[in-house]
All heavy atoms as an XYZ file, in Angstrom:
774
protein
N       0.846     -1.197     -0.008
C       0.017      0.006     -0.018
C       0.842      1.250      0.017
O       0.565      2.198     -0.648
C      -0.935     -0.007      1.205
N       1.936      1.149      0.776
C       2.860      2.366      0.811
C       3.513      2.534     -0.560
O       3.616      3.679     -1.047
C       3.973      2.202      1.868
C       5.021      3.220      1.786
C       3.295      2.224      3.314
N       3.909      1.477     -1.177
C       4.551      1.579     -2.562
C       3.489      2.151     -3.553
O       3.876      3.021     -4.365
C       4.947      0.175     -3.049
C       6.198     -0.334     -2.325
O       6.875      0.522     -1.656
O       6.521     -1.470     -2.410
N       2.282      1.715     -3.441
C       1.166      2.208     -4.376
C       1.047      3.653     -4.148
O       0.880      4.481     -5.135
C      -0.144      1.391     -4.197
N       0.957      4.110     -2.857
C       0.789      5.531     -2.560
C       1.938      6.320     -3.034
O       1.829      7.487     -3.543
C       0.567      5.674     -1.064
C       0.364      7.114     -0.636
C      -0.920      7.790     -1.168
O      -1.736      7.118     -1.884
O      -1.052      9.008     -0.992
N       3.192      5.767     -2.850
C       4.403      6.477     -3.333
C       4.326      6.677     -4.819
O       4.647      7.778     -5.334
C       5.632      5.687     -2.908
O       5.698      5.574     -1.463
C       6.917      6.400     -3.423
N       3.921      5.648     -5.524
C       3.795      5.722     -6.990
C       2.687      6.716     -7.365
O       2.911      7.532     -8.326
C       3.467      4.360     -7.668
C       4.701      3.422     -7.607
C       4.430      2.159     -8.462
N       3.260      1.392     -7.988
C       3.312      0.516     -7.036
N       4.473      0.300     -6.412
N       2.268     -0.182     -6.628
N       1.594      6.690     -6.733
C       0.554      7.674     -6.955
C       1.021      9.151     -6.747
O       0.801      9.984     -7.596
C      -0.636      7.397     -6.116
C      -1.891      8.274     -6.445
C      -2.995      8.160     -5.415
N      -2.593      8.871     -4.185
C      -2.573     10.159     -3.962
N      -2.850     11.003     -4.999
N      -2.238     10.735     -2.900
N       1.732      9.353     -5.651
C       2.193     10.667     -5.351
C       3.227     11.092     -6.398
O       3.250     12.255     -6.851
C       2.751     10.778     -3.973
C       1.750     10.679     -2.819
C       2.375     10.401     -1.511
C       0.843     11.923     -2.842
N       4.118     10.207     -6.853
C       5.103     10.526     -7.827
C       4.469     10.882     -9.178
O       4.806     11.857     -9.786
C       6.089      9.367     -8.026
N       3.459     10.149     -9.505
C       2.629     10.404    -10.747
C       2.004     11.683    -10.618
O       1.936     12.558    -11.605
C       1.664      9.311    -11.065
N       1.400     12.049     -9.470
C       0.748     13.301     -9.287
C       1.771     14.475     -9.390
O       1.459     15.501    -10.035
C       0.071     13.331     -7.966
O      -0.602     14.575     -7.677
N       2.912     14.345     -8.824
C       3.942     15.350     -8.892
C       4.349     15.615    -10.393
O       4.444     16.715    -10.827
C       5.214     14.922     -8.152
N       4.467     14.489    -11.181
C       4.836     14.597    -12.598
C       3.717     15.354    -13.326
O       4.001     16.242    -14.181
C       5.067     13.207    -13.175
C       5.409     13.230    -14.624
C       6.670     13.977    -14.906
C       7.010     13.936    -16.383
N       8.104     14.859    -16.775
N       2.511     14.986    -13.028
C       1.320     15.619    -13.692
C       1.334     17.156    -13.435
O       1.093     17.978    -14.273
C       0.063     15.007    -13.333
N       1.542     17.482    -12.149
C       1.562     18.901    -11.794
C       2.776     19.624    -12.446
O       2.601     20.794    -12.865
C       1.612     19.093    -10.277
C       0.262     18.774     -9.635
N      -0.826     19.565     -9.840
C      -0.110     17.758     -8.851
C      -1.858     19.026     -9.211
N      -1.465     17.903     -8.587
N       3.836     18.979    -12.490
C       4.959     19.618    -13.240
C       4.709     19.839    -14.710
O       4.976     20.919    -15.264
C       6.258     18.728    -13.078
C       6.833     18.713    -11.709
C       7.890     17.585    -11.494
O       7.996     16.719    -12.353
O       8.521     17.672    -10.483
N       4.038     18.902    -15.304
C       3.655     19.025    -16.707
C       2.696     20.185    -16.876
O       2.848     21.008    -17.781
C       3.025     17.700    -17.245
O       3.968     16.689    -17.140
C       2.502     17.831    -18.644
N       1.657     20.257    -16.002
C       0.721     21.347    -16.132
C       1.356     22.665    -15.818
O       1.005     23.718    -16.495
C      -0.465     21.134    -15.121
C      -1.632     21.997    -15.437
N      -2.801     21.961    -14.715
C      -1.858     22.890    -16.408
C      -3.653     22.867    -15.199
N      -3.050     23.462    -16.270
N       2.318     22.739    -14.925
C       2.983     24.027    -14.672
C       3.744     24.425    -15.909
O       3.753     25.587    -16.246
C       3.978     23.775    -13.462
N       4.362     23.470    -16.569
C       5.092     23.837    -17.885
C       4.123     24.343    -18.873
O       4.398     25.304    -19.632
C       5.834     22.681    -18.424
C       6.569     22.909    -19.674
C       7.660     23.946    -19.536
O       8.147     24.315    -18.419
O       8.029     24.584    -20.559
N       2.889     23.700    -19.015
C       1.935     24.170    -19.917
C       1.484     25.637    -19.599
O       1.254     26.446    -20.481
C       0.714     23.200    -19.906
C       0.971     21.868    -20.451
C      -0.092     20.883    -20.199
O      -1.068     21.160    -19.325
O      -0.030     19.747    -20.750
N       1.293     25.886    -18.264
C       1.004     27.192    -17.832
C       2.081     28.224    -18.234
O       1.789     29.403    -18.714
C       0.647     27.264    -16.370
S      -0.807     26.438    -15.918
N       3.346     27.818    -17.975
C       4.418     28.726    -18.430
C       4.426     29.000    -19.907
O       4.631     30.117    -20.363
C       5.752     28.195    -17.999
C       6.037     28.323    -16.494
C       7.470     27.992    -16.156
N       7.743     26.455    -16.297
C       7.503     25.632    -15.369
N       6.930     25.945    -14.231
N       7.784     24.387    -15.611
N       4.161     27.987    -20.708
C       4.116     28.131    -22.136
C       2.885     29.052    -22.552
O       3.071     29.958    -23.435
C       4.004     26.811    -22.863
C       5.218     25.893    -22.809
C       4.870     24.510    -23.411
C       6.367     26.568    -23.591
N       1.827     28.886    -21.918
C       0.657     29.747    -22.235
C       0.947     31.155    -21.805
O       0.624     32.147    -22.495
C      -0.585     29.241    -21.438
N       1.649     31.460    -20.707
C       2.050     32.761    -20.281
C       3.030     33.405    -21.272
O       2.884     34.553    -21.623
C       2.742     32.736    -18.903
N       3.913     32.531    -21.827
C       4.823     33.086    -22.886
C       4.044     33.480    -24.107
O       4.294     34.457    -24.759
C       5.872     32.049    -23.217
N       3.017     32.680    -24.471
C       2.187     32.962    -25.609
C       1.427     34.299    -25.341
O       1.397     35.081    -26.289
C       1.132     31.913    -25.836
O       1.817     30.652    -26.140
C       0.219     32.240    -27.002
N       0.985     34.566    -24.120
C       0.317     35.757    -23.762
C       1.274     36.940    -23.937
O       0.867     38.054    -24.464
C      -0.256     35.705    -22.343
C      -1.332     34.679    -22.197
C      -2.633     35.019    -22.990
O      -2.921     36.198    -23.158
N      -3.245     34.040    -23.529
N       2.515     36.757    -23.584
C       3.518     37.798    -23.725
C       3.702     38.156    -25.223
O       3.792     39.275    -25.582
C       4.796     37.328    -23.064
O       4.655     37.127    -21.739
C       5.916     38.379    -23.270
N       3.742     37.060    -26.050
C       3.842     37.333    -27.490
C       2.645     38.130    -28.031
O       2.779     38.983    -28.908
C       4.014     36.024    -28.260
N       1.427     37.758    -27.531
C       0.252     38.470    -27.926
C       0.310     39.944    -27.564
O      -0.076     40.826    -28.295
C      -1.035     37.770    -27.298
C      -2.231     38.679    -27.467
C      -1.223     36.404    -27.975
N       0.850     40.242    -26.351
C       1.031     41.577    -25.864
C       1.994     42.364    -26.866
O       1.738     43.469    -27.199
C       1.550     41.652    -24.527
C       0.447     41.425    -23.409
C       0.833     41.934    -22.041
N       2.169     41.482    -21.563
C       2.354     40.349    -20.969
N       1.427     39.525    -20.752
N       3.569     40.058    -20.563
N       3.062     41.679    -27.263
C       3.952     42.329    -28.205
C       3.324     42.629    -29.507
O       3.496     43.659    -30.106
C       5.206     41.397    -28.402
N       2.520     41.673    -30.010
C       1.741     41.892    -31.213
C       0.779     43.104    -31.053
O       0.666     43.910    -31.977
C       0.932     40.696    -31.625
C       0.265     40.715    -32.943
C       1.121     40.854    -34.086
O       2.252     40.393    -34.042
N       0.787     41.633    -35.087
N       0.149     43.212    -29.946
C      -0.800     44.326    -29.637
C       0.015     45.648    -29.704
O      -0.592     46.692    -30.235
C      -1.500     44.142    -28.308
N       1.216     45.659    -29.171
C       2.057     46.828    -29.258
C       2.393     47.249    -30.680
O       2.364     48.397    -31.076
C       3.286     46.681    -28.399
C       3.062     46.787    -26.924
C       4.368     46.858    -26.132
N       5.216     45.746    -26.261
C       5.128     44.679    -25.483
N       4.255     44.569    -24.613
N       5.934     43.627    -25.692
N       2.605     46.218    -31.570
C       2.877     46.513    -32.952
C       1.667     47.116    -33.660
O       1.796     48.042    -34.400
C       3.276     45.218    -33.689
C       4.637     44.666    -33.335
C       4.847     43.305    -34.027
C       5.719     45.640    -33.798
N       0.482     46.594    -33.253
C      -0.783     47.146    -33.832
C      -0.857     48.561    -33.396
O      -1.316     49.414    -34.224
C      -1.945     46.314    -33.369
C      -3.269     46.957    -33.711
C      -1.907     44.920    -34.053
N      -0.641     48.872    -32.113
C      -0.755     50.213    -31.617
C       0.247     51.077    -32.333
O      -0.161     52.298    -32.647
C      -0.489     50.239    -30.122
N       1.448     50.617    -32.624
C       2.406     51.414    -33.435
C       1.887     51.699    -34.753
O       2.073     52.815    -35.272
C       3.770     50.652    -33.427
O       4.643     51.376    -34.229
N       1.313     50.745    -35.444
C       0.731     50.917    -36.786
C      -0.388     51.962    -36.708
O      -0.516     52.835    -37.598
C       0.203     49.580    -37.335
N      -1.144     51.890    -35.690
C      -2.321     52.853    -35.529
C      -1.730     54.280    -35.367
O      -2.285     55.256    -35.903
C      -3.187     52.482    -34.365
C      -4.017     51.239    -34.582
C      -4.948     51.395    -35.804
O      -5.520     52.451    -36.007
N      -5.090     50.325    -36.558
N      -0.635     54.424    -34.691
C      -0.034     55.696    -34.473
C       0.477     56.253    -35.825
O       0.463     57.475    -36.084
C       1.199     55.583    -33.473
N       1.026     55.384    -36.641
C       1.489     55.829    -38.010
C       0.265     56.282    -38.822
O       0.425     57.264    -39.549
C       2.186     54.651    -38.729
N      -0.817     55.619    -38.746
C      -2.105     56.022    -39.467
C      -2.465     57.388    -38.923
O      -2.865     58.247    -39.698
C      -3.207     54.960    -39.231
C      -4.542     55.543    -39.670
C      -2.858     53.686    -39.942
N      -2.408     57.577    -37.611
C      -2.764     58.853    -37.029
C      -1.985     59.988    -37.605
O      -2.411     61.116    -37.866
C      -2.632     58.773    -35.529
C      -3.026     60.082    -34.858
C      -2.965     59.898    -33.337
C      -3.320     61.118    -32.592
N      -3.239     61.037    -31.152
N      -0.653     59.708    -37.792
C       0.232     60.787    -38.306
C      -0.057     61.120    -39.781
O       0.173     62.204    -40.209
C       1.616     60.325    -38.152
N      -0.635     60.128    -40.454
C      -0.860     60.409    -41.918
C      -2.278     60.801    -42.279
O      -2.531     61.257    -43.371
C      -0.461     59.161    -42.723
O      -1.340     58.092    -42.438
N      -3.187     60.699    -41.380
C      -4.589     61.014    -41.641
C      -5.062     62.092    -40.622
O      -4.574     62.124    -39.520
C      -5.554     59.800    -41.592
C      -5.107     58.772    -42.626
C      -5.980     57.540    -42.484
O      -6.816     57.493    -41.655
O      -5.724     56.613    -43.211
N      -6.082     62.876    -41.014
C      -6.523     63.924    -40.106
C      -7.980     64.149    -40.063
O      -8.477     65.282    -39.637
C      -5.815     65.228    -40.547
N      -8.800     63.164    -40.296
C     -10.240     63.409    -40.307
C     -10.835     63.052    -38.973
O     -10.269     62.333    -38.137
C     -10.888     62.592    -41.398
O     -10.872     61.236    -41.072
N     -12.097     63.616    -38.698
C     -12.783     63.301    -37.515
C     -13.153     61.783    -37.382
O     -13.018     61.160    -36.370
C     -14.126     64.127    -37.436
C     -14.902     63.871    -36.125
C     -14.208     64.155    -34.894
O     -13.449     65.139    -34.804
N     -14.421     63.335    -33.872
N     -13.485     61.250    -38.597
C     -13.786     59.755    -38.616
C     -12.588     58.997    -38.132
O     -12.741     58.001    -37.415
C     -14.261     59.359    -40.040
N     -11.375     59.439    -38.658
C     -10.182     58.746    -38.246
C      -9.997     58.827    -36.758
O      -9.688     57.802    -36.101
C      -8.941     59.260    -38.998
C      -7.679     58.658    -38.480
C      -6.482     59.527    -38.923
N      -6.567     60.893    -38.641
C      -6.221     61.542    -37.515
N      -5.747     60.862    -36.504
N      -6.358     62.790    -37.362
N     -10.197     60.037    -36.170
C      -9.985     60.197    -34.724
C     -10.985     59.300    -33.977
O     -10.711     58.746    -32.949
C     -10.086     61.699    -34.329
C      -8.824     62.467    -34.811
C      -8.875     63.865    -34.254
N     -10.002     64.673    -34.807
C      -9.934     65.386    -35.911
N      -8.835     65.371    -36.627
N     -10.946     66.109    -36.312
N     -12.224     59.297    -34.486
C     -13.233     58.435    -33.757
C     -12.836     57.029    -33.860
O     -12.908     56.232    -32.850
C     -14.573     58.664    -34.456
O     -14.973     60.041    -34.267
C     -15.649     57.835    -33.755
N     -12.422     56.523    -35.005
C     -11.982     55.166    -35.178
C     -10.747     54.793    -34.336
O     -10.697     53.698    -33.768
C     -11.710     54.799    -36.667
N      -9.787     55.780    -34.250
C      -8.650     55.499    -33.476
C      -8.968     55.388    -31.992
O      -8.455     54.583    -31.273
C      -7.607     56.677    -33.657
C      -6.906     56.573    -34.990
C      -6.070     57.756    -35.281
O      -6.144     58.759    -34.469
O      -5.310     57.699    -36.169
N      -9.957     56.259    -31.549
C     -10.345     56.165    -30.182
C     -10.991     54.728    -29.866
O     -10.665     54.109    -28.785
C     -11.334     57.284    -29.842
N     -11.726     54.317    -30.801
C     -12.281     52.956    -30.631
C     -11.227     51.849    -30.662
O     -11.305     50.921    -29.841
C     -13.359     52.633    -31.735
C     -14.009     51.325    -31.676
C     -14.800     51.051    -30.331
O     -15.101     51.990    -29.671
O     -15.093     49.866    -30.056
N     -10.270     52.007    -31.502
C      -9.139     51.069    -31.576
C      -8.374     51.070    -30.239
O      -8.077     50.020    -29.679
C      -8.167     51.342    -32.757
C      -6.896     50.590    -32.587
C      -8.893     50.951    -34.038
N      -8.147     52.225    -29.750
C      -7.417     52.315    -28.416
C      -8.255     51.726    -27.312
O      -7.675     50.974    -26.460
C      -7.130     53.796    -28.086
C      -5.936     54.314    -28.873
C      -5.518     55.730    -28.329
N      -6.548     56.735    -28.285
C      -6.825     57.510    -29.344
N      -6.108     57.410    -30.472
N      -7.731     58.409    -29.257
N      -9.563     51.973    -27.404
C     -10.437     51.406    -26.327
C     -10.366     49.840    -26.408
O     -10.185     49.089    -25.446
C     -11.858     51.879    -26.462
C     -12.756     51.389    -25.416
C     -14.215     51.546    -25.726
N     -14.691     50.723    -26.835
C     -14.902     49.452    -26.780
N     -14.689     48.755    -25.701
N     -15.355     48.806    -27.849
N     -10.498     49.372    -27.648
C     -10.485     47.879    -27.875
C      -9.123     47.278    -27.492
O      -8.996     46.234    -26.855
C     -10.813     47.518    -29.245
C     -12.297     47.774    -29.541
C     -12.622     47.456    -31.090
O     -11.790     47.072    -31.824
N     -13.886     47.698    -31.332
N      -8.052     48.009    -27.902
C      -6.691     47.523    -27.556
C      -6.464     47.510    -26.052
O      -5.864     46.515    -25.557
C      -5.642     48.398    -28.252
N      -6.979     48.533    -25.357
C      -6.813     48.532    -23.925
C      -7.576     47.312    -23.326
O      -7.117     46.779    -22.307
C      -7.338     49.845    -23.304
N      -8.787     47.119    -23.830
C      -9.571     45.975    -23.305
C      -8.840     44.688    -23.526
O      -8.816     43.786    -22.665
C     -10.927     45.992    -23.939
N      -8.261     44.462    -24.727
C      -7.579     43.287    -25.061
C      -6.336     43.136    -24.160
O      -6.040     42.091    -23.586
C      -7.136     43.250    -26.531
C      -6.082     42.144    -26.797
C      -8.416     43.103    -27.426
N      -5.649     44.300    -24.010
C      -4.393     44.248    -23.178
C      -4.821     43.883    -21.732
O      -4.065     43.045    -21.022
C      -3.770     45.603    -23.147
C      -2.376     45.663    -22.458
C      -1.349     44.934    -23.306
O      -1.230     45.113    -24.464
N      -0.590     44.063    -22.672
N      -5.861     44.406    -21.218
C      -6.267     44.073    -19.841
C      -6.624     42.574    -19.762
O      -6.278     41.924    -18.759
C      -7.432     44.983    -19.389
N      -7.275     42.085    -20.755
C      -7.643     40.653    -20.677
C      -6.410     39.766    -20.791
O      -6.314     38.765    -20.088
C      -8.625     40.329    -21.826
N      -5.506     40.157    -21.660
C      -4.217     39.362    -21.793
C      -3.484     39.428    -20.508
O      -2.957     38.339    -20.065
C      -3.407     39.940    -23.003
C      -1.997     39.314    -22.999
C      -4.158     39.556    -24.315
N      -3.396     40.585    -19.930
C      -2.640     40.688    -18.630
C      -3.264     39.893    -17.577
O      -2.535     39.169    -16.749
C      -2.598     42.157    -18.226
C      -1.592     43.000    -19.084
O      -0.869     42.369    -19.847
O      -1.724     44.223    -19.062
N      -4.575     39.914    -17.477
C      -5.292     39.128    -16.461
C      -5.036     37.663    -16.722
O      -4.815     36.861    -15.706
C      -6.767     39.439    -16.439
N      -5.112     37.223    -17.903
C      -4.902     35.793    -18.173
C      -3.510     35.382    -17.930
O      -3.216     34.292    -17.398
C      -5.233     35.502    -19.718
C      -5.083     34.068    -20.133
C      -6.050     33.122    -19.457
O      -6.800     33.487    -18.583
O      -5.891     31.884    -19.729
N      -2.560     36.254    -18.227
C      -1.131     35.983    -17.935
C      -0.906     35.835    -16.450
O      -0.241     34.876    -15.995
C      -0.213     37.134    -18.520
O      -0.378     37.167    -19.889
C       1.232     36.900    -18.145
N      -1.503     36.702    -15.674
C      -1.444     36.626    -14.199
C      -2.043     35.317    -13.731
O      -1.519     34.630    -12.828
C      -2.052     37.823    -13.485
C      -1.262     39.102    -13.580
C      -1.817     40.187    -12.756
N      -3.141     40.590    -13.105
C      -3.531     41.439    -13.991
N      -2.625     42.030    -14.747
N      -4.815     41.658    -14.209
N      -3.183     34.992    -14.278
C      -3.854     33.750    -13.892
C      -3.012     32.545    -14.171
O      -2.862     31.638    -13.330
C      -5.246     33.611    -14.626
C      -6.048     32.422    -14.102
C      -7.216     32.160    -14.996
N      -6.833     31.594    -16.278
C      -6.461     30.320    -16.531
N      -6.361     29.504    -15.474
N      -6.121     29.928    -17.692
N      -2.442     32.513    -15.398
C      -1.615     31.371    -15.800
C      -0.344     31.280    -14.927
O       0.035     30.168    -14.526
C      -1.237     31.470    -17.258
C      -2.409     31.230    -18.194
C      -2.062     31.743    -19.631
C      -2.754     29.758    -18.209
N       0.229     32.398    -14.607
C       1.427     32.364    -13.751
C       1.062     31.853    -12.375
O       1.841     31.077    -11.807
C       2.054     33.818    -13.679
N      -0.079     32.273    -11.818
C      -0.541     31.806    -10.527
C      -0.773     30.276    -10.574
O      -0.389     29.563     -9.643
C      -1.774     32.606    -10.028
N      -1.388     29.848    -11.690
C      -1.696     28.436    -11.766
C      -0.383     27.651    -11.889
O      -0.255     26.627    -11.296
C      -2.518     28.212    -13.076
O      -2.855     26.844    -13.211
N       0.595     28.135    -12.635
C       1.860     27.413    -12.769
C       2.505     27.346    -11.356
O       3.030     26.289    -10.919
C       2.788     28.168    -13.700
N       2.463     28.476    -10.601
C       3.003     28.451     -9.219
C       2.341     27.443     -8.370
O       2.958     26.662     -7.621
C       2.932     29.847     -8.671
C       3.581     29.975     -7.294
C       5.043     29.673     -7.295
C       5.556     29.833     -5.863
N       6.883     29.268     -5.729
N       1.007     27.457     -8.402
C       0.234     26.502     -7.642
C       0.557     25.036     -7.957
O       0.755     24.194     -7.085
C      -1.256     26.751     -7.744
N       0.707     24.728     -9.217
C       1.051     23.410     -9.671
C       2.483     23.046     -9.202
O       2.707     21.941     -8.828
C       0.860     23.229    -11.144
C      -0.542     23.108    -11.544
N      -1.343     22.057    -11.215
C      -1.353     23.985    -12.223
C      -2.601     22.283    -11.698
N      -2.564     23.421    -12.326
N       3.369     24.029     -9.294
C       4.732     23.667     -8.854
C       4.766     23.424     -7.315
O       5.409     22.525     -6.869
C       5.636     24.968     -9.161
C       5.929     25.068    -10.666
C       6.594     26.411    -10.936
O       6.677     27.290    -10.101
O       6.958     26.576    -12.117
N       3.950     24.218     -6.611
C       3.908     23.993     -5.107
C       3.274     22.615     -4.853
O       3.814     21.877     -3.991
C       2.988     25.106     -4.500
O       3.646     26.343     -4.725
C       2.827     24.891     -2.975
N       2.214     22.247     -5.576
C       1.575     20.959     -5.321
C       2.520     19.831     -5.708
O       2.606     18.783     -5.043
C       0.223     20.849     -6.068
C      -0.588     19.772     -5.570
N      -1.844     19.464     -6.073
C      -0.450     18.823     -4.576
C      -2.368     18.455     -5.424
N      -1.517     18.042     -4.561
N       3.243     20.042     -6.790
C       4.228     18.973     -7.192
C       5.294     18.797     -6.117
O       5.627     17.693     -5.805
C       4.881     19.379     -8.520
N       5.723     19.865     -5.558
C       6.691     19.766     -4.476
C       6.116     19.062     -3.247
O       6.767     18.241     -2.621
C       7.162     21.180     -4.068
C       8.280     21.178     -2.988
C       9.479     20.385     -3.361
O       9.802     20.265     -4.534
O      10.178     19.849     -2.440
N       4.780     19.344     -2.880
C       4.129     18.662     -1.824
C       4.073     17.191     -2.138
O       4.262     16.335     -1.212
C       2.757     19.250     -1.623
C       2.765     20.684     -1.109
C       1.456     21.401     -1.160
O       0.501     20.841     -1.777
O       1.292     22.483     -0.618
N       3.758     16.863     -3.356
C       3.685     15.401     -3.764
C       5.013     14.754     -3.563
O       5.100     13.661     -3.134
C       3.122     15.345     -5.158
S       1.368     15.695     -5.298
N       6.078     15.424     -4.050
C       7.438     14.821     -3.895
C       7.770     14.680     -2.462
O       8.349     13.587     -2.081
C       8.473     15.737     -4.590
C       8.532     15.608     -6.123
C       9.770     16.326     -6.670
N       9.638     17.751     -6.574
C       8.949     18.562     -7.374
N       8.334     18.063     -8.369
N       8.928     19.852     -7.160
N       7.451     15.623     -1.630
C       7.718     15.508     -0.183
C       6.992     14.360      0.464
O       7.462     13.514      1.236
C       7.406     16.775      0.512
C       8.370     17.907      0.291
C       7.852     19.212      0.890
C       9.826     17.609      0.755
N       5.652     14.182      0.015
C       4.837     13.106      0.557
C       5.414     11.766      0.081
O       5.480     10.784      0.869
C       3.348     13.246      0.095
N       5.892     11.734     -1.170
C       6.473     10.488     -1.672
C       7.749     10.116     -0.905
O       7.961      8.957     -0.562
C       6.759     10.597     -3.139
N       8.528     11.107     -0.595
C       9.787     10.959      0.134
C       9.433     10.429      1.590
O      10.072      9.555      2.115
C      10.571     12.220      0.227
N       8.402     11.015      2.090
C       7.951     10.564      3.458
C       7.459      9.066      3.398
O       7.830      8.323      4.313
C       6.839     11.460      3.987
O       7.281     12.800      4.044
C       6.252     11.028      5.328
N       6.749      8.790      2.373
C       6.268      7.360      2.193
C       7.490      6.497      2.064
O       7.501      5.327      2.654
C       5.352      7.205      0.954
C       3.991      7.931      1.125
C       3.189      7.284      2.190
O       3.222      6.056      2.423
N       2.384      8.114      2.904
N       8.497      6.888      1.378
C       9.658      6.061      1.235
C      10.396      5.923      2.505
O      10.795      4.782      2.880
C      10.616      6.757      0.175
O       9.955      6.838     -1.044
C      11.900      5.953     -0.014
N      10.433      6.968      3.350
C      11.120      6.946      4.637
C      10.313      5.996      5.579
O      10.933      5.313      6.335
C      11.179      8.341      5.239
N       8.989      6.038      5.470
C       8.077      5.155      6.291
C       8.403      3.696      6.025
O       8.475      2.840      6.970
C       6.591      5.485      6.106
C       5.687      4.365      6.674
C       6.283      6.804      6.671
N       8.668      3.415      4.757
C       8.962      2.049      4.416
C      10.355      1.661      4.989
O      10.611      0.664      5.438
C       9.091      1.833      2.867
C       7.743      1.753      2.270
C       7.922      1.346      0.781
N       8.269      2.590      0.129
C       8.949      2.663     -0.967
N       9.254      1.588     -1.652
N       9.309      3.773     -1.558
């Protein structure tokens, strides 16, 4: 029973480590999305420099509003993913410690 529990805890630690890595990759993807959003904002600034109509100003304001909303959502998701990765890393460590304890009990 102790061996089975040790194996279960080791498998749980591995699964949490895998999920933590997935969270880190997703956070990196979110960072890339933020960089892309900055490029879009830069392109919008170039459009602003070359055009001067009220319609353009209205459209730009909407683009800025939407870009800010997207940025806020990306930032929130990045924070959520980082917290999830940390939680999984912590749980993986707890599983490793429990497995070590089970090994010591044997």
